[in-house]
N, C-alpha and C positions, 0 to 999 in steps of 0.2 A: 636421493630420490630422483627418478627419471624426470627429464625435462617436461614430458607430456603431463605428468602428475602435477608438476609445479605450476603449469599453465592452466590447469583445469579450473574453471570457475565454479564457485560453490553452488549447491542446490538452492532453489528458491521455493519457499513455502508461501502459498497464496491463500489468505484467509477468505473463504468463499462460502461460509455456512450460515451467515446471518439471514434474518427475515426481511430486511430492507423495508421496515414499517413506514419510513418517511416517503417511500415511493410506492405507496400502496396501490396507486392507479394501475401499476404494471405488475407488482410483485405478489398479488394474490395467487396467481397461477404460474408465475415465472420467477425463478431465483434472480436476485439482483445482478449477479455476474453475467447473466445472459441478456440483460437490457441492452439494446443495440445502439451503437453510434456509427453512422456511416455504413449501416448494413452489416456490421460485425459486432459480436457481443463484447461488453466491457472487458471481460477476462481475456479475450483475444488481444485487445489493445495493450493490456498490462504485460502479457507474455511477450508481445512484440518489442516493448521497451527494452526488456532484458535480452531477448534473443538477438536483436540487432547489435547488441554490444557483447556478444559471445557467450552468453549463458545458454546452457543446453538442457538442464534438468529442472523440471517444474513439478510441484505437487500441490495442486488445488485441494485445500482442506475443506471438505464439503459437509453439509448438514441439511438445512431446509431445501427441499426439492433437488437434493444432490444428484439424483438419478438423471435429471435433465442436463446437468453440467457434464456428468460423465458421458452421456450420449453425444453431446456436442464435441467433447474432447476426443472421443474415439472416432468420430466421423470427420474431423477436420484434418486437412493435409498440412502438416507443420513443416517448417523449413528443415532441410536435411540436417541430420544430427540432433534435432531437438526431440526430447522425450517429455511427454506430459502425462502424468499418472495421477488420478484422483485418489485421495485417501478419505474414506467416510469417517468423520470424527464426532458424530453424534448430532441429534436434531437441535438441541438447545445448549450445546457446549459453549462456554465463553471463549473469547479469543485466546487467552493464555492456555486454556485447557486443550484447545485444538492444536497449538504448537507442541504441548507436552505429549499429546497423542501421536505426534509425528516423530518422536525422538529416535525411532529406529531407522529413519531415513537420513539422518544427519550425523556427520562426524566433523569435528573441529569447527571451522567457520561455516556459517550458513546465512542466507538472506531470508527475510520475510517481509511481506507487504500485503496490502488490502487489494481486493478485486475491483475497487471502484475509484481508485486515485491514479492520475496520470501526471507526468512531469517530464521536462526535458533535462533529466538528471544524468550527470556523467557518473556512471556506476563504478568505473574503474577508480576514479578519484574518491568515491565514497569508500570503496574497499581499502584503498591505500590509507585513507584517513583512519579508518577503524583499526587496521593493523598497526599503524604507527602509534595509535593512542594507548595500546596495551589494555584497553578496557574490555569488559565482558560484552557490553552492548552499546551500539551506536544507533541513534535515532535521527532521521532526517528532520530538520526543523524548517518550517516555512512561515512566511508572513502573508496570510491570505488577504485577498481583496475583500473589503467590507461589503455587506449587502446593501448598505444604505449610503446616500450622499451625506456629507457632514457640513455643518455650518462653522465658519470661522468667526469667532466672536472676540472683540477686544476687551481689555480690562473694564471698560465702562459699560459693557454689555451690548455694544452696538455690533450688529451683524455686518462684517466687512466682505463676505463672499461665501461661496459654496464650492465644495470639491465633490465631484461625482464618484462615489464608490472608491475611496482611496485604499491604498494598502494599509493593513493594520500595523501599528507600532510594535505589537506583541508577536512572539514566536509561538507556533503551535506544533503538535505532532503531525508531521506530514507522511507518516509511514515510511516505507523504504528503509527497513531496519537491516543492520548487520549484527549477528550474534556469534559469540563463541558458545561451544556446547555447554559451558558452565552456566549459561542462562537457565538451563533446565532445572538447576538447583533452586531457582526462584519461582518455579511453576508447579502447579498440580492441576488436576482435572477440573477444579472449580475456579481457577484463576482467570480474572479479567486483566489481560495484559496491561492495559492502559491505566490501571489503578495500582493496587498493591505491589505487583512485581516491578513495575518501573519505579514506583516510589522507593521501594527497598533498594533497588539498584542505585538510585540516585543517592540515597543516604549512605550507601556503602562506597560511594565514589567510583562506581563501576558503569555509569551511564554517561555518555558524551553525545553532544549534539553536533551534527553536521549541518551548517547553515546553507540552505539552497535559496537563492534569490531569483532564480529564473521562473519559468512557467510551472505552475502547479495548480491542479484543480481536482476537486472530489465531487462525484455525482451522488448527491443525497436526495434530491427532490425532482419532481417532474419538470420544474423550471430549469434545473441544472441539465436535465437531459436535453431540453430544447437548446440550451446554450452550447452544449457539446456538439450537437449535430449541426448547428449553425457554424461553428468553428470548423468542423470537418468539411462542410459544404463550401465554405469560403477558402478552402485550401490552407487554413491556419492551424491545423492539428500539429 
């Protein structure tokens, strides 16, 4: 295999077709991936995370108001060598079904992520972890900051203090997946990736978690949007 092919980063599928119902203040007329942070759409920020680490091939998997995403993609000036091509995958197709619909764009290893989550993730380390595991699927696992402050209570019931929005003790799906093409055997047009496919992969011993303890945040609500923009404005993105 030529050296250029060995060094080629895998393509990235970006799940971009949902309705963003928890952000209805903005998504009645705007697809969630185009909600802006620092004057740029969310999907731009997601692509930049990968592009700055050498990834060049991106496929937003569109649905709801997908024509707006395609218009943005075609009008944006991307870094040299970066290709972004939208794939229309159906208005209400679930996440796994969207990936299945993109099967013609992937060979061997490929990445997949959501259009609304950002992280300071070392993607080469993620790829190396996936390849060394020998598994079909790798899921980045994160411990999110809780939305609430918590009370510290001793065995007698006395409140000894409070912690403002601590990090959860539990791991959740943070997106930023790496898959081998064999994952398509677990998907069909009706698959919700986060449910039966990942559960089947786990039962088969083909799903492994890459723990990420750095920054991770998902934009789900209007409050999240405000927090994202505050981080950007403060130079903490």
